[in-house]
N, C-alpha and C positions, 0 to 999 in steps of 0.2 A: 741890520738884520735882513736876510734875503726874503723876498716876497714869495708868494705861492708859485709852485711849479706849474707847467702846462698841464700835467696829469691832475694836479690838485684842482686847477681851475675847471678842467673837464669834469671831474667828479662833482664839483659844486653845481655845474650846469646840469648834469644828469640827475642829481638829487632834486633840483628845482623842477626839472621837466617831469620827473616821476610824479611829483605832487600835483602838477597841473593835469597830466594825463589821468591820474587817479580821480581827480575832482570833476573834470569836464569830459573826459573821454578822448581818445587819440584823434578820432576823425573830426571832432568839434574844436580841436586846438590848432591854432595857427602858429607859424614860426614867430610872428610878432608877439603873440601871447607868451611864448616861451622866453623871448628876449626880455619882455617886461618882468616876468616872474623871476628871472635869474639875475636881473640887474646888468645884463650884458647887452650891448648894442646888437642890432640885427646883423650887422656886418661881423661883429665879434662871434655871434653864434655860428655863422657860416665859416668862420675861421676854424672852428673845432669840428664841425660836421658838415657834410654836403647836402643833407636832406633831413626832413622830419623822420623818415623811415630809418635812416641810419641812427638817429638819436634814440628811437625806440629800440632798435637792435642792440645798441650799446648798453642801454638800461637792462635789457633782458640778459644779454650775454655776460656782462660783468657780474650781475647778481647770481646767476647760475654758477659761474666760475668760482665766486667767493664761497657760496654755500657748499659746493662740491669739495673745495679745498679744505674748508673747516671740518666737513664731514669725514674726509679721509684722515685728518689729524686726530679727530675724536675717536675713530675706530681703530687706529693704529695700535697694534699690540694687545688689543682686547679680544679675548677668545670666548668668554662666556656669552652665549647667544642672547640671554635676557638683558645683560648689561649692554650689549651691542645695539639692540633695538631701543633701549632707553637712551643711549647716547645719540643715536640717529635722531630720535624725536627731540631730544633736548637741543641738539645743534640746530635743527630746522627752526624750532620755535624761538630759540635765543637769537638767531640771526634775524628772522623776519619780524620779531617783536620790535626791533629797532629799525626795520625797513618796511613799515606797513604800507606806505604808498607803492613801493616797488612790488610788494606782494600782490597788491590789487592789479597793478599793471601786468605782472607776469600771468595772473589768473585770467584776465579779461581781454588783453590786447594782442595775444600771440597771433591771432588770425589776421592781424593787419600786416604782418610781414609776408614777404614774397621771396621767391628765388633762393639765392645763396644765404640770405639772412635767415629765412625760415628754416632752411636745411640745417644750418649751424646751430640754431637754437633747439631744434628738434633733436639733434644729435646729443646735445647736453642734457635735455630732458630724458632721453632714453638711457644715457649713462647713469643719471641720478636714480631713475626708476629701477634699473638693473641692480644697483647697489642695495636698494631697499629689498628687492625680491630675493637677493642672495642672503641678506640678513634673515628674512622670513623663512627661507629654506633651512638655515641653520637652526632656527627656533623649532621648526617642525621635526628635524632629525633628532634634536636633543629632548624634546618633550612630547613626541608622539604626533599622530596625524592631526592636522588642523580641522576645524569645523566649517571652514569656508574655503572657497577657491582663493589661491594665493594672489592672483591678479586683482580679484575683487577686494581682497583684504588690503593690498597695497594702495589701490586708488581710493579706497574708503578712508584709509589713514591720511593720505594726502588731502582728501577733501575736508576731513576734520581739522587738520592743521592749517590749511590754507584759508579756511573760513574765518579765522580769528580777526582779520582786518575789519569785519563787520561789527564786532562786539567787544573785542579785548582792548582794555586801557592799560598800557604799560605802567602808568602812574597810579592805577587803582589799587584795590585791596588784594588782588591776586598777582603775586610776583611771577616772573617767568619760571622760576624753579617749581613753584606750586602748579602752575599751568602744565608744565612738562610732565610732572608726576601724575597729575590727574588724567592727562591724555594717554599716558602709558598704561595706567591702570584700566582705563576704559577700553583701550584697544585690546589688551591682553586678557582681561578678566571679565569684561562686561560691566554693566552698571551695578548690579547687585550679585553677580555671579550665579544667577539661577540657571540650572540646566533647562534646556528647551527641547521638548520632544518633537519628533517629526510631525506629529499631528497638529502642533501649534504653528508650524511653518506656513507662511502665506502661500496660497495656491493661485495660479493664473486663472482669471475668469474667462479667458478666451477659449473657444472651442465649441 
Protein backbone atom coordinates (compact mmCIF):
# COMPACT_ATOMS: atom_id res chain seq x y z
CA UNK A 1 0.00 0.00 0.00
CA UNK A 2 1.36 3.41 -0.98
CA UNK A 3 2.24 5.83 1.80
CA UNK A 4 0.89 9.36 2.15
CA UNK A 5 1.73 11.76 -0.65
CA UNK A 6 3.72 14.96 -0.19
CA UNK A 7 0.49 17.01 -0.27
CA UNK A 8 -1.08 14.76 2.36
CA UNK A 9 1.97 15.14 4.60
CA UNK A 10 1.85 18.91 4.12
CA UNK A 11 -1.86 18.91 5.01
CA UNK A 12 -1.07 17.01 8.21
CA UNK A 13 1.64 19.53 9.06
CA UNK A 14 -0.71 22.46 8.39
CA UNK A 15 -3.44 20.94 10.56
CA UNK A 16 -1.00 20.41 13.44
CA UNK A 17 0.41 23.92 13.03
CA UNK A 18 -3.08 25.44 13.06
CA UNK A 19 -3.81 23.79 16.41
CA UNK A 20 -0.58 25.12 17.91
CA UNK A 21 -1.10 28.63 16.52
CA UNK A 22 -4.68 28.62 17.82
CA UNK A 23 -3.56 27.53 21.28
CA UNK A 24 -0.37 29.56 21.74
CA UNK A 25 -0.58 32.31 19.15
CA UNK A 26 1.57 32.73 16.07
CA UNK A 27 4.26 34.95 17.59
CA UNK A 28 4.67 32.76 20.67
CA UNK A 29 5.18 29.59 18.60
CA UNK A 30 8.58 28.47 17.36
CA UNK A 31 9.39 26.17 14.46
CA UNK A 32 10.61 23.63 17.03
CA UNK A 33 7.20 23.76 18.70
CA UNK A 34 5.60 23.05 15.34
CA UNK A 35 7.98 20.19 14.65
CA UNK A 36 7.16 18.57 18.00
CA UNK A 37 3.40 19.01 17.54
CA UNK A 38 3.41 17.54 14.04
CA UNK A 39 5.78 14.67 14.76
CA UNK A 40 8.03 15.88 11.96
CA UNK A 41 11.69 16.66 12.46
CA UNK A 42 12.73 20.31 12.30
CA UNK A 43 14.59 19.52 9.07
CA UNK A 44 11.43 17.86 7.80
CA UNK A 45 9.37 20.96 8.51
CA UNK A 46 11.82 23.06 6.53
CA UNK A 47 11.51 20.55 3.68
CA UNK A 48 7.87 21.56 3.29
CA UNK A 49 8.04 25.28 4.11
CA UNK A 50 10.75 27.91 4.12
CA UNK A 51 9.51 29.85 7.14
CA UNK A 52 6.92 30.09 9.88
CA UNK A 53 5.23 32.89 7.94
CA UNK A 54 4.88 30.66 4.88
CA UNK A 55 3.29 28.03 7.10
CA UNK A 56 0.78 30.59 8.38
CA UNK A 57 0.12 31.76 4.83
CA UNK A 58 -0.56 28.20 3.64
CA UNK A 59 -2.99 27.60 6.52
CA UNK A 60 -4.92 30.75 5.62
CA UNK A 61 -4.81 30.44 1.84
CA UNK A 62 -5.73 26.76 1.71
CA UNK A 63 -8.69 27.22 4.01
CA UNK A 64 -9.98 30.26 2.16
CA UNK A 65 -9.60 28.41 -1.13
CA UNK A 66 -11.47 25.43 0.28
CA UNK A 67 -14.41 27.38 1.72
CA UNK A 68 -14.70 29.50 -1.45
CA UNK A 69 -14.71 26.38 -3.63
CA UNK A 70 -17.40 24.66 -1.57
CA UNK A 71 -19.39 27.93 -1.43
CA UNK A 72 -19.43 28.17 -5.22
CA UNK A 73 -20.59 24.56 -5.50
CA UNK A 74 -23.31 25.12 -2.87
CA UNK A 75 -24.69 28.18 -4.71
CA UNK A 76 -24.36 26.78 -8.24
CA UNK A 77 -27.74 26.62 -9.95
CA UNK A 78 -29.62 28.03 -6.92
CA UNK A 79 -31.67 31.09 -7.82
CA UNK A 80 -33.89 31.69 -4.80
CA UNK A 81 -32.18 34.44 -2.72
CA UNK A 82 -33.26 33.05 0.66
CA UNK A 83 -32.02 29.59 -0.24
CA UNK A 84 -28.75 31.14 -1.43
CA UNK A 85 -28.12 32.95 1.85
CA UNK A 86 -29.03 29.77 3.73
CA UNK A 87 -26.58 27.77 1.65
CA UNK A 88 -23.85 30.35 2.13
CA UNK A 89 -24.32 30.20 5.91
CA UNK A 90 -24.55 26.41 5.98
CA UNK A 91 -21.41 26.00 3.87
CA UNK A 92 -19.40 28.38 6.06
CA UNK A 93 -20.46 26.77 9.32
CA UNK A 94 -20.23 23.20 8.04
CA UNK A 95 -16.67 23.78 6.86
CA UNK A 96 -15.38 25.63 9.90
CA UNK A 97 -17.16 23.43 12.44
CA UNK A 98 -14.63 20.79 11.37
CA UNK A 99 -11.77 23.31 11.15
CA UNK A 100 -12.16 25.23 14.41
CA UNK A 101 -8.45 25.81 14.98
CA UNK A 102 -8.09 27.10 11.45
CA UNK A 103 -11.04 29.45 11.99
CA UNK A 104 -9.35 30.94 15.04
CA UNK A 105 -6.08 31.36 13.13
CA UNK A 106 -7.87 33.01 10.20
CA UNK A 107 -9.67 35.34 12.60
CA UNK A 108 -6.70 36.33 14.77
CA UNK A 109 -3.45 35.92 12.88
CA UNK A 110 -3.96 37.60 9.50
CA UNK A 111 -2.07 40.65 10.72
CA UNK A 112 1.09 38.56 11.09
CA UNK A 113 1.40 38.21 7.31
CA UNK A 114 3.26 40.72 5.18
CA UNK A 115 3.95 41.50 1.54
CA UNK A 116 2.68 39.11 -1.12
CA UNK A 117 1.34 36.67 1.46
CA UNK A 118 -0.86 39.34 3.01
CA UNK A 119 -1.97 40.61 -0.41
CA UNK A 120 -2.98 37.16 -1.61
CA UNK A 121 -4.94 36.36 1.54
CA UNK A 122 -6.65 39.76 1.45
CA UNK A 123 -7.62 39.15 -2.19
CA UNK A 124 -9.31 35.89 -1.18
CA UNK A 125 -11.08 37.61 1.71
CA UNK A 126 -12.38 40.28 -0.64
CA UNK A 127 -13.61 37.65 -3.10
CA UNK A 128 -15.45 35.80 -0.34
CA UNK A 129 -16.94 39.00 1.07
CA UNK A 130 -18.07 40.13 -2.39
CA UNK A 131 -19.86 36.81 -2.84
CA UNK A 132 -21.81 37.38 0.38
CA UNK A 133 -22.56 41.00 -0.56
CA UNK A 134 -23.93 39.81 -3.92
CA UNK A 135 -26.18 37.30 -2.18
CA UNK A 136 -27.44 40.02 0.18
CA UNK A 137 -28.13 42.30 -2.78
CA UNK A 138 -30.26 39.53 -4.32
CA UNK A 139 -32.21 39.21 -1.04
CA UNK A 140 -32.84 42.96 -1.00
CA UNK A 141 -34.07 43.00 -4.61
CA UNK A 142 -36.43 40.11 -3.98
CA UNK A 143 -37.77 41.11 -0.56
CA UNK A 144 -37.59 44.87 -0.39
CA UNK A 145 -35.15 47.34 1.15
CA UNK A 146 -33.04 46.12 4.04
CA UNK A 147 -33.18 47.66 7.51
CA UNK A 148 -29.40 47.95 7.78
CA UNK A 149 -26.39 48.84 5.68
CA UNK A 150 -25.34 45.90 3.50
CA UNK A 151 -21.68 46.09 4.52
CA UNK A 152 -22.64 46.22 8.20
CA UNK A 153 -24.92 43.24 7.65
CA UNK A 154 -22.24 41.22 5.85
CA UNK A 155 -19.56 41.76 8.47
CA UNK A 156 -22.05 41.21 11.29
CA UNK A 157 -22.95 37.85 9.79
CA UNK A 158 -19.29 36.91 9.46
CA UNK A 159 -18.75 37.96 13.06
CA UNK A 160 -21.63 35.79 14.24
CA UNK A 161 -20.39 32.77 12.27
CA UNK A 162 -16.69 33.17 13.04
CA UNK A 163 -17.25 33.48 16.79
CA UNK A 164 -18.36 29.84 17.07
CA UNK A 165 -14.83 28.62 17.83
CA UNK A 166 -15.26 30.21 21.28
CA UNK A 167 -18.31 28.23 22.30
CA UNK A 168 -19.49 25.66 19.77
CA UNK A 169 -18.91 21.94 20.41
CA UNK A 170 -19.40 19.88 17.22
CA UNK A 171 -19.96 16.82 19.43
CA UNK A 172 -22.50 18.59 21.65
CA UNK A 173 -26.28 18.73 21.52
CA UNK A 174 -26.42 21.30 18.69
CA UNK A 175 -25.59 19.76 15.35
CA UNK A 176 -24.19 21.79 12.47
CA UNK A 177 -27.54 21.71 10.66
CA UNK A 178 -29.35 23.15 13.68
CA UNK A 179 -26.57 25.71 14.15
CA UNK A 180 -26.89 26.83 10.53
CA UNK A 181 -30.66 27.06 10.71
CA UNK A 182 -30.54 29.16 13.87
CA UNK A 183 -27.91 31.54 12.52
CA UNK A 184 -29.92 31.94 9.31
CA UNK A 185 -33.13 32.68 11.24
CA UNK A 186 -31.36 35.12 13.54
CA UNK A 187 -29.75 36.95 10.66
CA UNK A 188 -32.83 37.19 8.47
CA UNK A 189 -35.57 37.57 11.07
CA UNK A 190 -34.01 38.71 14.31
CA UNK A 191 -34.36 36.95 17.64
CA UNK A 192 -38.14 37.33 18.08
CA UNK A 193 -38.97 39.27 14.93
CA UNK A 194 -40.06 42.39 16.76
CA UNK A 195 -40.34 45.59 14.73
CA UNK A 196 -37.97 48.24 16.09
CA UNK A 197 -38.94 51.88 15.85
CA UNK A 198 -36.44 54.60 15.06
CA UNK A 199 -36.98 55.95 18.57
CA UNK A 200 -35.58 52.73 20.02
CA UNK A 201 -32.39 52.92 17.96
CA UNK A 202 -29.19 53.74 19.86
CA UNK A 203 -28.04 57.31 19.64
CA UNK A 204 -24.47 58.55 19.70
CA UNK A 205 -23.56 60.21 23.00
CA UNK A 206 -20.92 62.33 21.31
CA UNK A 207 -21.51 65.95 20.56
